[in-house]
N, C-alpha and C positions, 0 to 999 in steps of 0.2 A: 199857596203855590197852585199854578194851573198847568195843565198839560195841553200844549197846542201842537199842531202838525206843521212841520217845517220841511224844507228839502232834506232828503235822506243824507245821512253821512256817507262819505265815499272812502275809497282806499287812500285818497290823498289827505283825509282828515286824520291827524295823528294825536295820540295821547300827550297831554302836556307834562306828564310825569316821566314817561319812559320812551315815547316815540312809537309805540305799537299802534296798530290801527285803532282809531277811536270808534266806539259804539255808543257812547253816552255824551250828550252835550248838556252842560249845566249853564243856564243863563242866570247871571247874578245881577244885582242892581248896577254894578260897575263894569260889567263885561261878561265874557263867557269862558268856560273851561271845557276842554275835551278830555275824555278819559277812555282808556281801554276798559274792558269789562272788569278785569282784576282791580284796577285802581278805583273804578267807580264803586265797587263793593267796599273796598278798603276805606274810602273817604266819605261814604254816604252819610254817616252821622254828622260829619263836619259841614256838609253843604245842604242837607235836607231842610233845615230851618231857615236858611237865608236865600235859597234858590227862588228865583222868580218863575222859572220853568225848568223842567228836566225832560229831555228827549232821550228816551232809553230804547235803543235798537239791539239790545243784547240777544233778543230772540233770533235775530239773523244768524248768530253763531250756530245755533242748532240747525237751522235750515241749510246753511252753507256746508256743514260737515256731516249731513245725513242723519242726524239724531232726530228722533220723533219730537215734535213740538209738545210743550207742556200745556 
């Protein structure tokens, strides 16, 4: 798995599981999936070994809601 920089996810990008704003893009050999932070954590073990790339922007949640960055 590699990590590359792509265009940032926007408010128009929605989680494929629940429709909430997506903060994680998982590129698979056959396409891509978008996840909210909750569903990305929930399904991480399922996609970690097969993902070609994972774009994780969940740190933006901390910035957007005033929490100190980790």
